[in-house]
C-alpha positions in Angstrom: 99.2 46.6 110.7 98.6 47.6 107.1 95.2 47.4 107.6 95.2 50.1 110.7 97.6 51.9 108.7 95.4 52.7 105.7 91.7 53.3 108.3 94.6 56.1 109.9 95.5 58.2 107.2 91.8 57.6 105.9 90.6 59.7 108.7 93.4 61.4 108.6 92.6 62.8 105.3 89.3 63.5 106.8 90.4 65.7 109.2 92.0 67.5 106.6 89.4 68.3 104.2 87.3 69.6 107.4 89.9 71.4 108.5 90.6 73.1 104.7 86.5 73.7 104.7 85.6 74.9 107.7 88.3 78.6 107.0 86.7 79.0 104.5 82.8 78.1 105.6 84.6 81.1 108.5 85.6 83.9 105.8 82.0 83.2 104.0 80.3 83.8 107.1 82.2 87.0 107.6 82.4 88.0 103.7 78.6 89.9 104.2 80.7 92.3 106.9 80.1 95.7 105.7 79.4 95.6 101.9 76.3 96.8 100.1 74.0 93.9 98.3 71.6 95.7 95.2 68.6 94.1 94.7 67.6 95.5 90.7 64.5 95.8 90.5 62.5 95.0 86.6 60.2 97.4 86.5 60.6 101.4 87.5 58.9 103.0 90.9 55.4 101.6 91.5 53.8 98.7 92.0 55.9 96.0 90.6 58.8 97.3 92.8 57.1 97.6 96.6 58.5 93.2 96.9 61.6 93.9 96.5 61.5 96.9 98.5 60.0 95.4 101.4 62.7 93.0 100.9 65.1 95.8 101.4 64.3 96.8 103.8 64.3 93.3 106.0 66.9 91.2 104.2 70.2 92.7 106.2 69.4 92.0 109.7 69.6 88.6 108.7 72.2 88.1 107.0 75.7 87.8 109.0 77.6 90.9 108.8 74.0 92.5 108.7 75.3 94.8 105.4 72.6 97.1 104.0 70.7 96.5 101.0 69.9 98.8 98.4 67.3 98.3 95.5 67.7 100.1 91.6 65.1 99.7 88.7 65.2 99.1 85.8 62.4 99.1 83.7 62.7 98.3 80.5 61.2 95.5 77.9 58.6 94.4 80.1 61.1 93.6 82.9 63.5 91.4 79.9 66.1 94.2 80.3 66.8 93.7 84.0 66.9 90.2 83.8 69.5 89.7 80.8 71.8 92.5 83.1 71.4 90.3 85.6 72.9 86.8 83.9 75.1 88.7 81.5 76.7 90.8 83.9 75.1 90.8 87.7 78.2 90.5 89.7 78.5 87.1 90.9 80.0 87.2 94.3 76.8 88.0 95.9 76.0 91.5 96.6 74.1 91.5 93.5 70.4 89.8 93.8 67.7 91.2 90.8 63.5 91.2 91.4 62.7 89.0 88.2 59.4 89.2 86.0 57.9 85.9 86.9 57.9 85.3 83.1 60.9 84.4 83.0 60.9 80.5 82.4 58.4 81.6 79.8 60.0 84.2 78.2 63.4 81.2 78.0 61.1 77.7 76.9 59.8 79.9 74.1 63.0 81.3 73.0 61.6 84.6 72.7 63.0 88.2 71.1 65.3 89.8 73.7 65.9 87.1 75.7 69.7 86.6 76.6 68.8 84.6 79.6 68.7 80.7 80.2 66.3 80.9 83.4 67.6 78.0 84.9 70.7 78.6 85.7 69.5 81.5 88.1 69.8 81.6 92.5 66.6 81.2 92.8 66.7 82.4 96.3 63.2 82.7 97.3 59.6 83.2 96.8 57.0 86.7 98.8 54.3 85.5 97.1 52.9 83.9 93.5 52.5 85.5 90.7 48.6 86.4 90.7 47.6 88.9 87.4 43.7 90.6 86.9 42.0 92.4 83.8 39.9 94.9 84.4 37.4 97.2 82.9 36.5 100.6 84.3 33.2 99.8 85.7 32.1 103.6 85.6 31.5 103.3 81.1 32.3 100.2 80.5 30.1 98.4 78.9 32.7 95.2 78.4 30.7 93.0 82.4 32.7 89.7 82.5 35.1 87.8 79.7 31.3 86.6 77.2 31.2 90.4 77.0 35.0 90.0 75.8 34.4 87.3 73.6 31.8 89.9 71.2 33.8 93.1 71.6 37.3 95.2 71.1 38.7 95.6 75.0 41.4 97.8 75.3 43.5 97.7 77.4 47.2 99.0 78.4 50.4 97.1 78.3 53.3 97.7 79.2 55.1 95.4 76.9 54.3 92.5 74.6 57.0 90.1 77.3 54.7 91.6 80.5 52.8 89.2 81.6 50.3 92.1 82.0 49.9 91.6 78.0 51.1 88.3 77.3 48.0 85.9 79.5 45.5 88.7 78.4 46.6 87.7 75.0 46.7 83.9 76.2 43.2 84.6 76.5 42.6 86.0 73.0 43.8 81.9 71.4 42.3 80.4 73.6 39.5 81.6 74.4 38.4 84.1 72.1 38.5 87.3 73.6 39.0 90.0 71.4 41.5 92.6 73.7 43.4 94.4 71.7 47.1 96.1 73.0 48.3 99.8 73.4 51.8 99.4 74.8 55.1 101.1 76.0 53.5 102.4 79.5 56.7 102.5 82.0 54.7 100.7 84.6 52.0 99.9 86.4 51.1 103.1 87.7 51.0 104.3 84.1 48.8 101.8 83.0 46.0 102.3 86.2 46.0 105.7 84.6 45.7 105.5 81.4 42.5 103.9 82.3 41.4 105.9 84.3 42.0 109.3 81.8 40.1 107.0 79.3 43.4 106.5 76.9 42.3 102.2 76.9 39.1 100.5 78.3 41.5 98.6 81.5 43.9 97.1 81.9 46.1 93.7 83.4 47.9 94.9 87.4 49.8 92.5 89.9 47.3 91.7 92.9 50.1 93.8 95.7 50.5 96.2 92.2 46.6 96.8 93.4 46.9 96.5 96.7 50.4 99.1 96.8 48.4 101.6 93.9 44.8 100.7 94.0 43.5 99.0 97.4 40.1 100.7 97.6 39.4 98.4 94.0 38.9 95.9 96.1 35.5 96.9 97.6 34.9 100.6 96.2 33.4 98.9 92.4 35.3 101.3 90.4 36.0 98.7 88.1 35.8 95.2 87.1 37.7 92.6 87.2 37.0 90.5 84.8 40.3 87.0 85.1 42.3 85.9 87.6 45.3 84.3 85.8 45.6 81.0 88.5 44.8 77.7 88.1 41.5 78.0 91.1 40.3 81.1 92.9 42.2 82.8 95.0 40.9 83.1 98.7 41.6 86.9 98.4 39.2 86.9 95.1 35.8 84.4 95.0 33.9 86.2 93.4 36.5 87.0 90.6 37.1 83.7 87.8 40.3 82.1 87.2 41.4 81.8 83.9 41.6 77.0 84.4 37.2 78.2 84.2 37.4 79.4 80.4 39.7 76.4 79.1 38.3 73.5 78.8 40.5 71.4 76.0 43.0 69.1 77.6 45.4 70.3 75.5 44.9 73.7 75.5 45.8 73.6 79.3 48.7 71.9 78.6 49.6 75.0 77.0 48.3 77.2 79.6 50.0 75.6 82.1 53.1 76.7 81.1 52.2 79.6 81.3 51.4 79.8 84.8 54.9 78.7 85.3 54.6 82.5 86.5 52.1 82.6 88.7 54.0 80.1 91.0 57.4 81.7 90.7 55.6 84.8 91.0 56.7 87.8 92.6 60.7 86.3 94.0 64.5 87.5 94.2 67.1 85.6 92.5 71.2 86.2 92.1 72.9 85.2 88.5 74.1 82.8 87.3 78.3 81.3 89.4 78.4 82.6 92.8 79.7 80.3 95.5 77.3 77.7 96.4 78.1 78.7 100.5 77.3 82.3 99.8 73.7 80.8 98.1 73.0 79.0 101.1 73.7 81.9 103.4 71.6 84.8 101.5 68.8 81.4 101.1 69.1 80.8 105.1 68.7 84.4 105.4 65.5 85.3 103.7 64.0 82.0 105.4 64.3 83.5 108.0 63.0 87.3 107.3 59.9 85.4 106.5 59.3 84.7 109.4 60.7 88.5 111.2 57.9 89.8 113.3 58.5 93.4 111.5 58.6 91.8 108.0 54.9 89.8 109.0 53.7 93.2 110.5 54.7 95.4 107.3 52.8 92.6 105.4 49.9 92.9 107.2 48.7 96.1 107.2 49.8 96.3 104.2 47.1 93.2 103.1 50.9 92.0 100.8 49.2 89.0 99.1 51.4 86.7 101.0 52.1 83.1 100.3 56.1 82.3 100.3 57.9 79.7 99.2 62.4 78.7 99.5 64.9 79.1 96.8 65.3 75.2 96.8 61.6 74.5 95.7 62.0 77.4 93.1 65.0 76.1 91.5 62.8 72.8 90.7 60.4 74.4 89.2 63.1 75.7 85.9 63.4 72.6 84.6 60.8 72.8 81.8 61.6 69.4 80.2 57.9 69.1 81.6 56.8 70.1 78.5 57.1 68.2 75.1 57.8 70.3 71.8 54.3 70.0 70.2 52.8 72.1 73.4 55.4 74.1 74.0 55.8 74.8 69.9 51.9 76.0 69.7 52.8 78.2 73.0 54.9 79.4 70.8 52.6 80.6 67.8 50.4 82.1 70.7 53.7 84.2 72.0 54.6 85.9 69.2 51.0 86.7 67.6 49.7 90.3 68.7 
């Protein structure tokens, strides 16, 4: 009898726990009714922000309650201003998201100046595309035709800020490959660095592939610029004639250092939430993001715009934020590169 009573008591407790959890889940499912979600985009308008605005157009209809979703640009410090803001001041109720720079793991891991966030504490919602960046020079008057030329001749690149991947990646090339890229930073966004190259203020620049598709899609065909390198582990199927950065780095020790910076390629163009958002709402947002990626309307827009599209779930991205895979020696070498000019 005592055993039966204990079993029944345990069952009663389980039922009570489930009953208590059910209203909480239902309440979360209805939370977004009448709400507005803000996506903070870590750049000015023009190029990088296309993905954030794409998500803003399509995400809301896949969230229970169909909230409005709006995009807000927040440029500054190569994207770190938005990352710091989302981490420290972002609303923790699930109504604020961010399209942050792909190198937040790198900047956190290397303790870069201006970083006041912990990348592993962000809640990854999902990725639209991996982060392919390319360094280009003008074709019309540049003497630089390959990375071999860039190793013997100084090449001026327009950039936004030292913390931005558009400067970080070519700076890695300077140290691991021996190129002579020189940087003129302070431009507001990708659109501005493109104009700087076109006006002759710089020989070229580095640009994300989706910024390229958004701002100068004709460059892939008309030969107006020459692409020297794509910062990826292997050549992208979209750019089979442009060498990958790994083709120039043969030393195993240098490859280990390069792999730290290539975490930015995997993280790519992603959407994240600040720390502290309830797990139930993170699940709602991740599920909605995954459903959005299958939405015919979104897929049609991606096809029309020729946007680079290789998505990854938020749960998979979250695993990437672990940094214990890198030894202290490798981190120290990468840090020395990152802080150098």
